[in-house]
N, C-alpha and C positions, 0 to 999 in steps of 0.2 A: 465754970469754964474749964473744958478740959485740955488738957496739953496737945493731944491728938485727936482728931475725927479721921477716920478713913470711910469713904463712901463705896461700897461695895463689897461684899461677904461670899467673893471668892476664895481660890485659893490664893490670887497675888493679895488681896486686901486683908485678910485673916493671918497669913503668914507674915507680912508686913505689922499689921497693928498687934502680934504677939511679940515682935522683936522690939519696938517701942514700948510694949508694956511694962519693958524692965526697964524704962528712962522715967516715965511720968506716965501718968493719966490719958486712960483712953476709951474712944467710943467707937466702934462698927456701927455703921447705918448698913441696912440689906433692903432694899423695895420690897422683896419677896417673902413670902413665909417663912423658908427657913435656908437656910445657906447653901451654897452653890447650884442652885436653881439653875443657873443656866448652863453657860459654858462647862463649867469646873463640874456640873453635876453630870454630863454628858460627853465626858472624854473617854477616848484610848489609850490611856497612857502608858507611855514606853520610856524606860529612862537608857538612853544609849549616849555615852558621851562624846562620840565623833558623828553625830547627828545635827543638822543644821548650822547657821549661818557660824563664821569664826566668834562673832560674840556672842553668841548663844552657847557656842561649845564652850568658851570660857566661863561664861556662868553655872555650865552643867559641871565644870573639873573644879571650879571654886566653891561648889556648894559639898564636894564630896565627904568633909568630915561629920557636916550634919546626917548625913544619911547614916552612918555609922554610930551617931550618938542619940539626938532628940527623935530622930526618926527611924532607929532600929527595928528592924520588922516591917515597915514600911514597903522594901523591896523585896522582891522573888526572882529565882530565874527564868526566865523565857527564851532569849535567843531570839534572832531574826534572819529571817532566810528570802535573798533576791533570786526572782524567779525570772527567765527569759525565753521567749517564744521566738522563731523564727523572724526576723525583721527588726528584733530589738536589739541587737547584739551590741550597737555604737551605744546606746540610751545604756544598757548594761554594765556594760566596761566602763563608762563615766561616773554611774553611781557607784560601784564596786570599788574602784579606784578611790572616790572622794570619801566612802565611810568606812576604808580599810577594811575589805570585807574579802573572806577566804574564800576562793571557789573550791566545789566540792564537785566527786563525781555523782553522777545521776541517779546511782545505785543507792550512795550514801544521803542524797538529800530524800529518796522513797522510803529509805529505811527511818529518819526521820517523819515523814507526813509521809503515808502510806497510800492516800488518795490521790497522790503527782499522776500527773498526766505525761509519763516521762515519752511517746510517741510524739508529742509535740513538745513539752518543755526541751530544751537546747542542753539549756547551761541553768547552775544554781551555784551560790555565794552565801556565804552565811556570817554572822558575829554572834559567838557565844557569850559574849558579856553583855548584851541588852539583858535589861530588869523588867519585869511587871511593877506597876505601882500603884498600892493599896490604896485609890485615891480618897475611900471616904476614913481610912484610919491616918492618913497623912493631915487632911483637913482637921477630924479629930484632935491631933497632939497638938497643932497649933492654935485652936480654940481653945483646949485644955492650957496650955501654957499662957495664953491671954488673959483667960477667966482666972488662973490661979495667982496672976499677978494684980487683980483688982478690975481687969479691963471690962466691960461694958459690950454685949451685942443685940443689937434693938432690930427685930426683924419688922417686916411689913412697914418701911418706915421709906416711902417713894420724896424724893428731894424735889421738892418744887420752888425753892428757891435759895441762893447762897450771897450772902451781904459780906463786902470786907471791911473791918470794925476796926478803930483805932490799934489793937492788941491783938487781932486776929479775925476770925471768920464767923458769921452768924449762919446756920443751915437752919431754914425751914421745911419742916416734912408737912402731913396731913393736918396734924393737930398738934406736934409740939417744934419746939426747937431748940437748937443745940448751939453752943459755941465751941471755938478751940484756937487754940494761938496760932497750931497749924493743921492744913489739912492737906490728907492725901486722897488722889483721886485713883481707884480702884475700880472706877465703872464699868469694865470690860467695853463691850458696843458701844455704853453710853457713856465712854469718855468724851467725847466730844461737845456733848450735850452740857457735863457736870463742868466741863470747862466755859461755857459760853455762860452758862445760871452765873457763874463768879465771874464775868467781865473779862475773860481772857482769851485770846487768840486758840482758834480750833487747828488740832495737827494735820487734820486731812484722815483720822480713821477710816479704815473700811471693812466693816463685818463682813464675812465671808461665810457660807450656809455649808454644811456637811453634812448628808445624809448618811446612816447607820443601818443597814436591815441585821435583825438577829436569826438566823437558822437554825434547825434542831442538828444534834452534833450528825455529819454526813457518815451514811452506811453504817449506822449503828458502833461507829469507831469512837473512841474516848479520846478528843482532841486539848485535853488540858495539858499534856506536855509536848504539843506541837509548838514549833515558834513563831512568830508572828510572820507573816509571807505579806511580800510586797510586788507588783508590777515595777518594771522600770519606769523612772520618771513619774514615781508612788502614783500610779493610773489607777489603781486600785489596792485595797488591804484587807486581809481576812485573820483574824486573831481567836481565838479562845477565848470563852468568857463565860465563867460561871456555867460548865458544860456544855454550851453552845458554843457556837461560831456567828462572830460578827464579821460583816462584810460591807465595805465601803467603795464608793469611786472616788473617795480622797478629794471631791470637787471641792471650787473654790467659787460660788457663786455671788457677786455682789449682793447684800442684802440693807436694809433700815434696821437699826437696835429692834428686836422684836424677840416674843417666845417663839422660836423657830418650829418649823415643822417639815418632817421629809417629805419631795414630791415623786410621784411612783414613777418617772420616768428616769430620773437618778439613779433610785433602788434598783430599777430594770437593768439600766447601764452596767452597775455595780457586777449584779448576779449575773449578767453576759459576761462579760471581761472576765471575772473570778472563773466562771464555768470552762472558760478555754483551757486554763489550767491541771483541772480535777478531772476526775473519772465518775466522781459520782456525781448523780444528776441534781442539779438545786432544788428544793424544794420550797416551799414557799416559807414567807418568812414568818415566822413567830410573831415578832414584834418589828418595829422598826421606831426611830427617831433623827430630830438634826440638831444640829446645835452652830451657832455662831464664832468663827475664829478670828478674830480681830488684827489689822493689820495697820502697821503704821506705814508711810508712802516707801520706805526704803527696807519694810518685811524687818527691821532689828524692834525689840523691845525698846520700849520708852520708857526710863528710869533716870528722877532727877526732878530738881526744881525747877518752874516754869522761868523763863530769862525775865518777864516780865515781873516775877512777884515767888520771890523766894519761901516764902510761907506753904507756896499751892504746889505740892509734888506730884510728879505725875507715877504712874506705878501701872501702864497699861500697854498696849501692842501685843501681848504674848504670841499671838498667832498659831495657838495650837501647843504651846511650849511653857504654859503656865506650873501645871505639876514639875514639869522636868528643870525648870529653871528656878522655882519657889525659894531653894535655901538661900542661893548667893543676892537673887534679885531682893529679895527682901532685907538683907543685911545690907544692900549698897541704896538701898531706900530708906533705912534707919542711920546710916554714917551722913547723908544727906542730911536728913530732918535734923540729926543731931551735933552736924556741922563737923565730923570727924572724917578723918582723912580714909576714904576709900580703901578696900583691902584688894580690889581688882585695880589691873593696872591703868595710868591715866588714858592710853590709847583707846582701850576698852570702851571704858567709861565717856569717852568724849562720843563713841560710837551709838551710845546709850542713851547720852542726854538730851532731853529736849531742847537745849539749845542749837542744835545742829539744823534745827527747822525754821530760827530766827530769821527774819530777812536782813 
């Protein structure tokens, strides 16, 4: 019997398992052939401390020390820029103030991103503190820590049944059965399904599809040093990626848990919105994909023990902030499992606890 089984091999599961592996035997069960197959492998991850809800921002700030220690080298400079067309001024100003952005002149904005359409783009604001997250490297760091402590990662293990036993849990996959004293539910879009298999109440998680198109570097420019670009209200975004540019509608279309794919209309709308802000004509996408960002009803992460059963611990509802929050979120999960006082404030812990959904 293991001390801990973590269901889900995305960044939430691997980081939590890595923390727990320092205190007991740990096994990760991943349904796909490799880690981070779903949302974690399709993320346009950016680290910006002032982005998200108050609880998300608190998690980002609480994990700051880890970025300088175990995750050294995972972050690199990026910055981001908020842009405004005529008629978008109210939303632009609300976003600018919420994120603490500094407004810059259009000349400065165009110097940073030469393809900006300064005839139609009226205002720009930026943050120079936002950083890229090397998601592959971050996942590898946590996986390495897990394995160095004797932890085991099992891929191609689709959970089919979960049974509460006297001293923990029995988890049955296709051909193998595993047991553990505590169960960590980091199953992403499948989080509610895992809870139901365990005989516990669903939280009402909603997976949301988001589509992304990859374009060749526009006009022969090298976009590698460009900041990430956003429209007001996050109606679209664009970001340099491996010598190309990825563009998204930033849509939130409810979905069932699945291996998601992009919809042509979403890609077309994303490119049309992006086109209004730039001078270079949009070209045919090189490739496209979609991922699911899973939200709890109040759009805060869910981290903590199930009210009905303390040995079942939730680590779900990241809503696209999985990498961004992983250092502190995984620490809170570990603190909960080990019965330690959390490093986060009681107010933030309550905002993240699954107990907030208890009847």
